[in-house]
Structures are given as C-alpha cells and as structure tokens.
C-alpha beads as a LAMMPS data file, in Angstrom:
LAMMPS data file: protein, C-alpha beads

400 atoms
399 bonds

1 atom types
1 bond types

-500.0 500.0 xlo xhi
-500.0 500.0 ylo yhi
-500.0 500.0 zlo zhi

Masses

1 110.0

Atoms # bond

1 1 1 -0.009 -0.010 0.009
2 1 1 2.783 2.415 0.892
3 1 1 4.489 1.700 -2.442
4 1 1 1.256 2.296 -4.309
5 1 1 0.691 5.606 -2.532
6 1 1 4.261 6.679 -3.326
7 1 1 3.780 5.875 -6.999
8 1 1 0.514 7.779 -7.055
9 1 1 2.114 10.861 -5.485
10 1 1 5.003 10.803 -7.916
11 1 1 2.650 10.343 -10.861
12 1 1 0.458 13.267 -9.744
13 1 1 3.565 15.373 -9.329
14 1 1 4.620 14.623 -12.885
15 1 1 1.150 15.478 -14.148
16 1 1 1.385 18.876 -12.454
17 1 1 4.891 19.775 -13.537
18 1 1 5.421 18.267 -16.948
19 1 1 3.047 20.448 -18.966
20 1 1 5.059 23.495 -17.828
21 1 1 8.247 21.904 -19.106
22 1 1 6.536 20.999 -22.344
23 1 1 5.912 24.656 -23.260
24 1 1 9.483 24.698 -24.630
25 1 1 9.434 22.582 -27.768
26 1 1 12.970 23.479 -28.786
27 1 1 13.991 19.859 -28.080
28 1 1 12.266 18.702 -31.280
29 1 1 13.155 21.668 -33.471
30 1 1 15.162 20.682 -36.522
31 1 1 14.077 17.007 -36.538
32 1 1 13.305 15.397 -39.901
33 1 1 14.621 18.263 -42.005
34 1 1 14.351 15.812 -44.893
35 1 1 11.914 12.886 -45.050
36 1 1 12.972 10.109 -42.592
37 1 1 14.596 7.062 -44.137
38 1 1 14.844 3.684 -42.440
39 1 1 13.454 0.189 -42.045
40 1 1 10.389 -1.064 -40.117
41 1 1 9.423 -4.603 -39.042
42 1 1 5.709 -4.538 -39.877
43 1 1 5.215 -5.014 -43.604
44 1 1 7.201 -8.233 -43.756
45 1 1 7.209 -9.641 -40.200
46 1 1 4.084 -8.221 -38.497
47 1 1 4.112 -9.566 -34.892
48 1 1 7.019 -11.929 -35.445
49 1 1 9.573 -9.512 -33.942
50 1 1 12.577 -10.275 -31.738
51 1 1 15.932 -9.020 -30.579
52 1 1 17.643 -11.473 -32.919
53 1 1 15.623 -10.269 -35.956
54 1 1 16.252 -6.570 -35.304
55 1 1 19.989 -7.108 -34.848
56 1 1 20.159 -9.137 -38.061
57 1 1 18.290 -6.430 -39.987
58 1 1 20.526 -3.754 -38.528
59 1 1 23.578 -5.650 -39.789
60 1 1 21.949 -6.192 -43.216
61 1 1 21.041 -2.520 -43.523
62 1 1 24.702 -1.647 -43.133
63 1 1 26.080 -4.511 -45.272
64 1 1 23.640 -3.895 -48.150
65 1 1 24.783 -0.298 -48.605
66 1 1 21.476 1.136 -47.403
67 1 1 23.094 2.998 -44.544
68 1 1 25.516 4.608 -46.981
69 1 1 22.542 5.524 -49.199
70 1 1 20.941 7.451 -46.343
71 1 1 18.751 5.031 -44.348
72 1 1 18.985 5.878 -40.641
73 1 1 16.171 4.452 -38.523
74 1 1 15.615 0.861 -37.443
75 1 1 12.037 0.750 -36.135
76 1 1 10.292 -2.018 -34.198
77 1 1 6.560 -1.900 -34.924
78 1 1 3.727 -3.511 -32.917
79 1 1 3.954 -6.580 -30.605
80 1 1 7.170 -5.920 -28.672
81 1 1 5.156 -5.148 -25.497
82 1 1 3.081 -7.617 -23.464
83 1 1 1.668 -5.867 -20.376
84 1 1 2.184 -3.179 -17.745
85 1 1 3.501 -3.833 -14.241
86 1 1 1.907 -2.649 -11.003
87 1 1 3.419 0.814 -11.431
88 1 1 2.116 1.148 -14.974
89 1 1 5.526 0.585 -16.523
90 1 1 5.380 -0.971 -19.998
91 1 1 6.749 -4.543 -20.037
92 1 1 8.855 -5.768 -22.953
93 1 1 8.222 -9.323 -24.138
94 1 1 10.835 -11.250 -22.126
95 1 1 10.923 -14.208 -24.521
96 1 1 11.468 -12.232 -27.696
97 1 1 13.582 -9.483 -26.158
98 1 1 15.351 -11.211 -23.273
99 1 1 17.870 -8.381 -22.766
100 1 1 15.249 -5.623 -22.946
101 1 1 15.256 -2.634 -25.234
102 1 1 18.229 -0.594 -23.986
103 1 1 20.931 -3.058 -25.144
104 1 1 19.180 -3.406 -28.494
105 1 1 19.031 0.367 -28.970
106 1 1 22.713 0.540 -27.953
107 1 1 23.560 -2.039 -30.641
108 1 1 21.681 -0.043 -33.310
109 1 1 23.506 3.118 -32.223
110 1 1 26.823 1.344 -32.212
111 1 1 26.782 0.938 -35.995
112 1 1 25.780 4.563 -36.576
113 1 1 22.018 4.103 -36.950
114 1 1 19.058 5.334 -34.941
115 1 1 16.440 3.364 -33.037
116 1 1 12.683 3.573 -33.329
117 1 1 9.745 1.999 -31.550
118 1 1 5.927 1.818 -31.799
119 1 1 2.987 2.539 -29.536
120 1 1 -0.607 3.713 -29.852
121 1 1 -2.633 6.703 -28.692
122 1 1 -5.440 4.402 -27.531
123 1 1 -5.887 1.943 -24.688
124 1 1 -4.521 -0.872 -26.872
125 1 1 -2.337 -1.158 -29.930
126 1 1 -3.746 -2.471 -33.243
127 1 1 -2.514 -5.959 -32.260
128 1 1 -4.186 -5.718 -28.830
129 1 1 -1.073 -4.958 -26.802
130 1 1 -0.995 -2.202 -24.127
131 1 1 -1.398 1.237 -25.683
132 1 1 -0.178 4.594 -24.435
133 1 1 -3.423 6.168 -23.237
134 1 1 -2.939 7.550 -19.743
135 1 1 0.738 6.657 -19.721
136 1 1 2.113 9.205 -22.220
137 1 1 4.663 10.873 -19.934
138 1 1 5.662 7.670 -18.243
139 1 1 6.227 5.925 -21.586
140 1 1 8.091 8.919 -23.018
141 1 1 10.532 8.827 -20.098
142 1 1 10.947 5.080 -20.606
143 1 1 11.583 5.450 -24.317
144 1 1 14.109 8.241 -23.712
145 1 1 15.930 6.066 -21.138
146 1 1 16.212 3.286 -23.715
147 1 1 17.653 5.682 -26.334
148 1 1 14.642 5.846 -28.662
149 1 1 15.061 8.305 -31.556
150 1 1 11.770 7.745 -33.400
151 1 1 8.238 6.944 -32.204
152 1 1 5.501 5.650 -34.487
153 1 1 2.192 6.367 -32.712
154 1 1 -0.880 4.508 -34.011
155 1 1 -4.622 5.226 -33.678
156 1 1 -6.370 1.953 -32.741
157 1 1 -8.782 1.606 -29.753
158 1 1 -9.110 5.392 -29.403
159 1 1 -12.969 5.525 -29.180
160 1 1 -13.933 9.172 -28.586
161 1 1 -10.440 10.647 -28.313
162 1 1 -9.609 13.834 -30.168
163 1 1 -6.745 13.116 -32.559
164 1 1 -5.171 16.553 -32.458
165 1 1 -5.149 16.701 -28.656
166 1 1 -3.851 13.151 -28.343
167 1 1 -0.886 13.738 -30.617
168 1 1 -0.128 17.152 -29.060
169 1 1 0.004 15.313 -25.708
170 1 1 2.508 12.692 -26.786
171 1 1 4.676 15.356 -28.484
172 1 1 4.740 17.344 -25.216
173 1 1 5.618 14.189 -23.321
174 1 1 8.487 13.374 -25.672
175 1 1 9.850 16.913 -25.508
176 1 1 9.642 16.897 -21.725
177 1 1 12.206 14.116 -21.605
178 1 1 14.879 16.385 -23.149
179 1 1 15.601 13.820 -25.869
180 1 1 14.901 14.711 -29.521
181 1 1 12.523 12.027 -30.815
182 1 1 10.879 12.047 -34.245
183 1 1 7.105 11.666 -33.940
184 1 1 5.373 9.656 -36.689
185 1 1 1.617 10.275 -36.502
186 1 1 -0.107 7.103 -37.699
187 1 1 -3.701 8.331 -37.666
188 1 1 -4.503 7.034 -41.222
189 1 1 -5.721 10.444 -42.423
190 1 1 -9.118 10.140 -40.781
191 1 1 -8.977 13.528 -39.031
192 1 1 -6.983 15.174 -41.824
193 1 1 -3.704 15.420 -39.865
194 1 1 -2.108 17.432 -42.685
195 1 1 -4.188 20.358 -41.380
196 1 1 -2.809 20.210 -37.836
197 1 1 0.110 17.806 -37.734
198 1 1 2.770 20.480 -37.981
199 1 1 1.199 22.586 -35.253
200 1 1 1.186 19.721 -32.732
201 1 1 4.818 18.836 -33.459
202 1 1 4.355 15.834 -35.709
203 1 1 7.245 15.206 -38.070
204 1 1 5.242 13.011 -40.436
205 1 1 1.621 11.905 -40.615
206 1 1 -0.098 9.081 -42.433
207 1 1 -2.459 10.352 -45.111
208 1 1 -4.250 7.063 -45.864
209 1 1 -5.228 3.624 -44.611
210 1 1 -2.558 0.915 -44.682
211 1 1 -0.672 0.052 -47.848
212 1 1 -0.739 -3.479 -49.230
213 1 1 1.881 -5.144 -51.401
214 1 1 -0.044 -4.919 -54.676
215 1 1 -0.398 -2.553 -57.611
216 1 1 -3.763 -0.904 -57.229
217 1 1 -7.271 -0.741 -55.900
218 1 1 -8.936 -0.293 -52.542
219 1 1 -10.258 -3.304 -50.679
220 1 1 -12.371 -3.727 -47.553
221 1 1 -10.728 -5.628 -44.728
222 1 1 -12.068 -9.206 -44.352
223 1 1 -13.210 -8.414 -40.782
224 1 1 -15.086 -5.336 -41.900
225 1 1 -14.269 -1.658 -42.118
226 1 1 -12.129 0.168 -44.668
227 1 1 -9.586 -0.329 -46.192
228 1 1 -6.361 -1.683 -47.499
229 1 1 -4.832 0.065 -50.475
230 1 1 -2.733 -0.945 -53.395
231 1 1 0.106 1.355 -54.282
232 1 1 -1.714 3.363 -56.946
233 1 1 -4.801 3.814 -54.751
234 1 1 -2.572 5.451 -52.132
235 1 1 -0.858 7.568 -54.776
236 1 1 -4.195 9.010 -55.890
237 1 1 -4.989 10.152 -52.331
238 1 1 -1.842 12.315 -52.275
239 1 1 -3.135 14.631 -54.997
240 1 1 -3.827 18.051 -53.481
241 1 1 -1.869 17.533 -50.244
242 1 1 1.461 18.798 -51.458
243 1 1 1.220 22.269 -49.866
244 1 1 1.146 20.778 -46.368
245 1 1 4.584 19.125 -46.550
246 1 1 7.978 20.647 -45.942
247 1 1 11.150 20.372 -43.855
248 1 1 10.285 18.866 -40.480
249 1 1 6.721 17.931 -41.399
250 1 1 5.911 15.408 -44.131
251 1 1 2.881 13.725 -45.666
252 1 1 3.342 9.973 -45.204
253 1 1 1.663 7.675 -47.810
254 1 1 2.789 4.681 -45.674
255 1 1 5.860 2.494 -45.780
256 1 1 7.508 0.930 -48.792
257 1 1 6.544 -2.522 -50.004
258 1 1 9.573 -2.797 -52.283
259 1 1 10.893 -6.385 -52.242
260 1 1 7.984 -8.084 -50.441
261 1 1 6.927 -10.118 -53.479
262 1 1 3.495 -8.805 -54.394
263 1 1 4.616 -6.634 -57.307
264 1 1 7.084 -6.979 -60.159
265 1 1 10.486 -5.327 -60.167
266 1 1 9.156 -2.799 -62.703
267 1 1 6.259 -1.957 -60.393
268 1 1 8.552 -1.671 -57.392
269 1 1 10.729 0.758 -59.323
270 1 1 7.600 2.821 -60.044
271 1 1 6.597 2.659 -56.375
272 1 1 10.000 3.901 -55.199
273 1 1 10.190 6.640 -57.852
274 1 1 6.737 7.973 -57.024
275 1 1 7.403 7.981 -53.257
276 1 1 10.615 9.887 -53.938
277 1 1 8.907 12.529 -56.072
278 1 1 6.298 12.863 -53.279
279 1 1 9.072 13.653 -50.778
280 1 1 7.647 10.771 -48.755
281 1 1 9.418 9.075 -45.870
282 1 1 11.366 6.111 -47.304
283 1 1 10.781 3.374 -44.743
284 1 1 11.644 0.001 -46.215
285 1 1 9.882 -3.101 -44.946
286 1 1 11.349 -6.101 -46.731
287 1 1 13.688 -8.857 -45.518
288 1 1 17.051 -7.149 -46.035
289 1 1 18.939 -10.413 -45.493
290 1 1 17.612 -12.099 -48.632
291 1 1 16.719 -9.350 -51.100
292 1 1 17.824 -9.747 -54.691
293 1 1 20.352 -7.455 -56.316
294 1 1 17.506 -5.854 -58.294
295 1 1 15.624 -4.903 -55.142
296 1 1 18.828 -3.682 -53.483
297 1 1 19.529 -1.514 -56.518
298 1 1 16.088 0.045 -56.265
299 1 1 16.406 0.815 -52.554
300 1 1 19.943 2.212 -52.857
301 1 1 19.609 4.335 -56.024
302 1 1 21.326 7.465 -54.782
303 1 1 20.122 9.651 -57.630
304 1 1 16.458 8.840 -56.884
305 1 1 17.046 9.137 -53.134
306 1 1 18.575 12.589 -53.690
307 1 1 15.240 13.723 -55.184
308 1 1 13.399 12.539 -52.075
309 1 1 15.975 14.115 -49.771
310 1 1 16.349 17.437 -51.560
311 1 1 16.703 20.135 -48.887
312 1 1 14.158 22.477 -50.511
313 1 1 11.574 20.039 -49.185
314 1 1 8.934 20.467 -51.913
315 1 1 6.484 17.638 -52.354
316 1 1 5.912 16.720 -55.978
317 1 1 2.543 17.021 -57.603
318 1 1 0.709 15.581 -60.602
319 1 1 0.765 18.178 -63.367
320 1 1 -0.882 16.165 -66.170
321 1 1 -3.154 13.132 -66.522
322 1 1 -4.836 11.562 -69.492
323 1 1 -6.362 8.171 -68.899
324 1 1 -3.639 5.853 -67.631
325 1 1 -0.809 8.286 -68.381
326 1 1 0.500 10.855 -65.919
327 1 1 3.274 13.385 -65.373
328 1 1 4.509 14.198 -61.873
329 1 1 6.863 17.120 -61.118
330 1 1 8.997 18.094 -58.104
331 1 1 10.950 21.324 -57.782
332 1 1 14.600 20.862 -56.716
333 1 1 16.697 23.324 -54.769
334 1 1 19.168 23.969 -57.616
335 1 1 16.341 25.007 -59.995
336 1 1 16.087 21.678 -61.795
337 1 1 12.980 19.479 -61.844
338 1 1 12.460 15.832 -61.001
339 1 1 9.839 14.468 -63.361
340 1 1 8.160 11.078 -63.412
341 1 1 6.453 9.881 -66.619
342 1 1 4.016 7.235 -65.366
343 1 1 2.039 4.601 -67.285
344 1 1 -0.662 2.761 -65.305
345 1 1 -1.923 1.010 -68.409
346 1 1 -1.521 -2.512 -69.756
347 1 1 0.643 -1.661 -72.753
348 1 1 3.515 0.655 -73.605
349 1 1 2.536 4.242 -74.378
350 1 1 4.253 7.482 -75.405
351 1 1 4.310 10.042 -72.587
352 1 1 5.317 13.683 -73.044
353 1 1 6.261 16.338 -70.513
354 1 1 5.996 19.937 -71.777
355 1 1 8.215 22.523 -70.154
356 1 1 5.221 24.742 -69.323
357 1 1 3.817 21.917 -67.169
358 1 1 6.880 22.033 -64.902
359 1 1 7.287 25.811 -64.667
360 1 1 9.786 26.411 -67.476
361 1 1 9.319 28.612 -70.580
362 1 1 8.772 26.715 -73.801
363 1 1 11.915 28.105 -75.504
364 1 1 14.237 26.834 -72.801
365 1 1 16.937 24.291 -73.638
366 1 1 17.362 21.709 -70.853
367 1 1 19.433 18.601 -70.270
368 1 1 17.373 15.492 -69.483
369 1 1 18.882 12.716 -67.362
370 1 1 17.439 9.265 -66.725
371 1 1 17.837 8.525 -62.981
372 1 1 17.491 4.734 -63.385
373 1 1 19.973 4.231 -66.206
374 1 1 22.183 7.061 -64.822
375 1 1 22.559 8.510 -68.309
376 1 1 22.095 11.931 -69.846
377 1 1 19.607 11.592 -72.677
378 1 1 20.543 14.873 -74.386
379 1 1 19.409 18.505 -74.568
380 1 1 15.837 19.239 -75.481
381 1 1 13.779 22.405 -76.125
382 1 1 10.166 22.786 -75.006
383 1 1 9.339 19.189 -74.216
384 1 1 10.558 15.616 -73.829
385 1 1 8.738 12.505 -75.019
386 1 1 9.467 8.820 -74.556
387 1 1 7.707 5.467 -74.619
388 1 1 6.946 4.153 -71.115
389 1 1 6.329 0.448 -70.542
390 1 1 3.208 -0.911 -68.792
391 1 1 3.115 -0.285 -65.050
392 1 1 6.414 1.556 -65.358
393 1 1 7.924 4.977 -64.914
394 1 1 10.641 7.006 -66.571
395 1 1 12.226 9.156 -63.827
396 1 1 14.062 12.196 -65.084
397 1 1 16.006 15.143 -63.827
398 1 1 15.527 18.120 -66.132
399 1 1 18.134 20.860 -65.763
400 1 1 18.214 24.181 -67.621

Bonds

1 1 1 2
2 1 2 3
3 1 3 4
4 1 4 5
5 1 5 6
6 1 6 7
7 1 7 8
8 1 8 9
9 1 9 10
10 1 10 11
11 1 11 12
12 1 12 13
13 1 13 14
14 1 14 15
15 1 15 16
16 1 16 17
17 1 17 18
18 1 18 19
19 1 19 20
20 1 20 21
21 1 21 22
22 1 22 23
23 1 23 24
24 1 24 25
25 1 25 26
26 1 26 27
27 1 27 28
28 1 28 29
29 1 29 30
30 1 30 31
31 1 31 32
32 1 32 33
33 1 33 34
34 1 34 35
35 1 35 36
36 1 36 37
37 1 37 38
38 1 38 39
39 1 39 40
40 1 40 41
41 1 41 42
42 1 42 43
43 1 43 44
44 1 44 45
45 1 45 46
46 1 46 47
47 1 47 48
48 1 48 49
49 1 49 50
50 1 50 51
51 1 51 52
52 1 52 53
53 1 53 54
54 1 54 55
55 1 55 56
56 1 56 57
57 1 57 58
58 1 58 59
59 1 59 60
60 1 60 61
61 1 61 62
62 1 62 63
63 1 63 64
64 1 64 65
65 1 65 66
66 1 66 67
67 1 67 68
68 1 68 69
69 1 69 70
70 1 70 71
71 1 71 72
72 1 72 73
73 1 73 74
74 1 74 75
75 1 75 76
76 1 76 77
77 1 77 78
78 1 78 79
79 1 79 80
80 1 80 81
81 1 81 82
82 1 82 83
83 1 83 84
84 1 84 85
85 1 85 86
86 1 86 87
87 1 87 88
88 1 88 89
89 1 89 90
90 1 90 91
91 1 91 92
92 1 92 93
93 1 93 94
94 1 94 95
95 1 95 96
96 1 96 97
97 1 97 98
98 1 98 99
99 1 99 100
100 1 100 101
101 1 101 102
102 1 102 103
103 1 103 104
104 1 104 105
105 1 105 106
106 1 106 107
107 1 107 108
108 1 108 109
109 1 109 110
110 1 110 111
111 1 111 112
112 1 112 113
113 1 113 114
114 1 114 115
115 1 115 116
116 1 116 117
117 1 117 118
118 1 118 119
119 1 119 120
120 1 120 121
121 1 121 122
122 1 122 123
123 1 123 124
124 1 124 125
125 1 125 126
126 1 126 127
127 1 127 128
128 1 128 129
129 1 129 130
130 1 130 131
131 1 131 132
132 1 132 133
133 1 133 134
134 1 134 135
135 1 135 136
136 1 136 137
137 1 137 138
138 1 138 139
139 1 139 140
140 1 140 141
141 1 141 142
142 1 142 143
143 1 143 144
144 1 144 145
145 1 145 146
146 1 146 147
147 1 147 148
148 1 148 149
149 1 149 150
150 1 150 151
151 1 151 152
152 1 152 153
153 1 153 154
154 1 154 155
155 1 155 156
156 1 156 157
157 1 157 158
158 1 158 159
159 1 159 160
160 1 160 161
161 1 161 162
162 1 162 163
163 1 163 164
164 1 164 165
165 1 165 166
166 1 166 167
167 1 167 168
168 1 168 169
169 1 169 170
170 1 170 171
171 1 171 172
172 1 172 173
173 1 173 174
174 1 174 175
175 1 175 176
176 1 176 177
177 1 177 178
178 1 178 179
179 1 179 180
180 1 180 181
181 1 181 182
182 1 182 183
183 1 183 184
184 1 184 185
185 1 185 186
186 1 186 187
187 1 187 188
188 1 188 189
189 1 189 190
190 1 190 191
191 1 191 192
192 1 192 193
193 1 193 194
194 1 194 195
195 1 195 196
196 1 196 197
197 1 197 198
198 1 198 199
199 1 199 200
200 1 200 201
201 1 201 202
202 1 202 203
203 1 203 204
204 1 204 205
205 1 205 206
206 1 206 207
207 1 207 208
208 1 208 209
209 1 209 210
210 1 210 211
211 1 211 212
212 1 212 213
213 1 213 214
214 1 214 215
215 1 215 216
216 1 216 217
217 1 217 218
218 1 218 219
219 1 219 220
220 1 220 221
221 1 221 222
222 1 222 223
223 1 223 224
224 1 224 225
225 1 225 226
226 1 226 227
227 1 227 228
228 1 228 229
229 1 229 230
230 1 230 231
231 1 231 232
232 1 232 233
233 1 233 234
234 1 234 235
235 1 235 236
236 1 236 237
237 1 237 238
238 1 238 239
239 1 239 240
240 1 240 241
241 1 241 242
242 1 242 243
243 1 243 244
244 1 244 245
245 1 245 246
246 1 246 247
247 1 247 248
248 1 248 249
249 1 249 250
250 1 250 251
251 1 251 252
252 1 252 253
253 1 253 254
254 1 254 255
255 1 255 256
256 1 256 257
257 1 257 258
258 1 258 259
259 1 259 260
260 1 260 261
261 1 261 262
262 1 262 263
263 1 263 264
264 1 264 265
265 1 265 266
266 1 266 267
267 1 267 268
268 1 268 269
269 1 269 270
270 1 270 271
271 1 271 272
272 1 272 273
273 1 273 274
274 1 274 275
275 1 275 276
276 1 276 277
277 1 277 278
278 1 278 279
279 1 279 280
280 1 280 281
281 1 281 282
282 1 282 283
283 1 283 284
284 1 284 285
285 1 285 286
286 1 286 287
287 1 287 288
288 1 288 289
289 1 289 290
290 1 290 291
291 1 291 292
292 1 292 293
293 1 293 294
294 1 294 295
295 1 295 296
296 1 296 297
297 1 297 298
298 1 298 299
299 1 299 300
300 1 300 301
301 1 301 302
302 1 302 303
303 1 303 304
304 1 304 305
305 1 305 306
306 1 306 307
307 1 307 308
308 1 308 309
309 1 309 310
310 1 310 311
311 1 311 312
312 1 312 313
313 1 313 314
314 1 314 315
315 1 315 316
316 1 316 317
317 1 317 318
318 1 318 319
319 1 319 320
320 1 320 321
321 1 321 322
322 1 322 323
323 1 323 324
324 1 324 325
325 1 325 326
326 1 326 327
327 1 327 328
328 1 328 329
329 1 329 330
330 1 330 331
331 1 331 332
332 1 332 333
333 1 333 334
334 1 334 335
335 1 335 336
336 1 336 337
337 1 337 338
338 1 338 339
339 1 339 340
340 1 340 341
341 1 341 342
342 1 342 343
343 1 343 344
344 1 344 345
345 1 345 346
346 1 346 347
347 1 347 348
348 1 348 349
349 1 349 350
350 1 350 351
351 1 351 352
352 1 352 353
353 1 353 354
354 1 354 355
355 1 355 356
356 1 356 357
357 1 357 358
358 1 358 359
359 1 359 360
360 1 360 361
361 1 361 362
362 1 362 363
363 1 363 364
364 1 364 365
365 1 365 366
366 1 366 367
367 1 367 368
368 1 368 369
369 1 369 370
370 1 370 371
371 1 371 372
372 1 372 373
373 1 373 374
374 1 374 375
375 1 375 376
376 1 376 377
377 1 377 378
378 1 378 379
379 1 379 380
380 1 380 381
381 1 381 382
382 1 382 383
383 1 383 384
384 1 384 385
385 1 385 386
386 1 386 387
387 1 387 388
388 1 388 389
389 1 389 390
390 1 390 391
391 1 391 392
392 1 392 393
393 1 393 394
394 1 394 395
395 1 395 396
396 1 396 397
397 1 397 398
398 1 398 399
399 1 399 400
C-alpha cells in the first residue's frame, strides 16, 4: 500500500509539472529536416519480432549499402510489449527481447544508426497490446531512457479521443524528456492530420489507410471496415496535399513494400520513384537479409534518393493526366525538376512532358537525365517525349 501511494504521489507530481516543461518545444526543433529514411518490421514480419531479428536487420542494412545511401532508422513496430507492471511501466516481451530494449538500442546506435519504436494513442495497440493512453509521460521517459530516436504512434482503440489533442499530448511528453525524438503520426488520415500535424509537433503523418503489397485498388478488410490500399490507390490520395509538406513535417503515404513479393521489379521501381517525387518518408519493410540485387539496386539508387531528400523540401505534384498516363513534377533546390512519366496502363505508351507543365518557358533548352539508367539523354527544347512500358515509370532530372 505504501508503495502504491508513493507511485501515485510521484505520478500526480509529474502530471502537475510536466506540462510546464513541455511549453518549450525546442527539443524537437530541426528534426526530420528531410523525409525520414529507415526500415520497419511490420510489412514483412508483423508480430514476429525479436531481438535477434532486429540485430540481423541492422547488420543487413549496413552490409547492403542502405546505410551509406541514407537510411537511418531501425524501427520495431507492434507486438514488442506484453503488459504493464503494477506501477504502470510498460513490459517488454521477455521471450522475444530477453535483454530488454536498452541493449538493443545501444547495438543499433553502435553501427551509426538510430532506433525507433511503436505505440498507440489508444488503450490498446492495433494488435491488442498495451497502448499509451494515460501513460504518455511515463512511456516517453521510458523510451528516452532506452535511447529511442523515433516513435511511431498509431490510432487503434481510441474511441472518442480527439486526434489533435492526443498527438499534441505525446509530443509534449516526448519533449519533456529532453531527448529529440521524431514523432510519426499514424492516424490514417481520418482527421486530416495534414491540417494540424505540424502545429502539434508531428514530423510525419499518415495520409491514408494501410498500404498493401499490390499494384492498385482499394479493398475492404475481411473483418469489416475500410480499407487496404494498393500502391496506386494510395498515390491518388496524395493529390492536393502537397502544400502541407515541408522540412520537419511530411505527408506519409505509408511504408515501402519494395521487395515483399506482391509486385514486379518494374512496379517496385515505379513505387519507389513515385514515393521519392512525393518527398515521402522512405521506410523499407522487406527482408534485407535475402533481397535480390535488383531490389537492393532500387532501394539504394542514390540519384532517386537525392530527389526525395532534396533540402528544398517540396512535395511533388501531378501536373498532367490523361487516362492511364500521368506526369509528376517536383521542384529541386538547384532549380532543376524531378519528373516522373508514369504509365498505369496494360501496354507501352508514349508520354510527353511539356516545359510549361513544370514551370519552365517553352523556348528553354534543358538537359534530360534518366535517374534509373544514370545516363544523360541529351538537350531538349520545349518538351521531352518517350515510350513508357506498362506499369512503369521514366524518372528524369531536367536541368536548364
């Protein structure tokens, strides 16, 4: 009883004092100046997570060249937690993580990478594990003590909660620890987080329901409710959101499915190109230990990654569409343009980008470079046209 009373007094004390500390958000200033890049357990492994798996993926991320290409964060998604103890402290699965989280975070840091973890704004996570509701400050202090650099915060089991207030609360809790921690708002776009995510200190926010490893379409979940999305369905939902993204605050069309087997190499190249032109977070989710050389080459293409990571921080937008054919354009800091010629159709088609579509005068001469073949295609005036294969892209850098 005495111990319980002591815990209650300490907890009440924290509740009184922490909001005052949280008024200074300088701790999180400057985070995610470019879209975060990393790897997450969920898309491939779901709840089958462990210390052994995360260490192996950390090693593979380095060995594959992904670290050198810019990937930073190793993130454990749902199912690492099993309960809370009598003081409310979150309990790590002792079978899957026998040494706890601190040694694992230390290992990730030891190879020059950053460590991320997952929780939920509701009473439970999406997999039914303990959520963060009512334990925000306690959990934030725990995460900081482990060395967490990135928190993905989901939106399951939230009932009548207000999304904006819930995410402002966890941001304040993270800042109160004194440790800079990237906040990934995983609210699925239901409450339009692009309208308020920046104000509450979110560094990225999901704009849609979950991605699935397939080309297109929107499907209802088998257990009811909406929806899982193919890659192109998610792409369509990004149209019109580009003005809300910028350094430190990014629209997140969900993690990459590149290499998980549901699409062709050509489709994965399109997926990666389009996410790059969207200035989307590039969070891989495949088995890095066994990926083919073709998949590794997609994930480590430094010319495409440079488009995503351009410090100007402009999200690309669709500037032309006719049936299955599209042109996407992203302004680059040096005045050049990243352009994706995209063919959703079932056969090869000619696709043209006119200079006026991308903000250049028609008389301008510009060098066109193919970012997948790493070759300059020549100097062109007014427009560029090329055949694009089915379900493929041509990704270009156009420089005056």
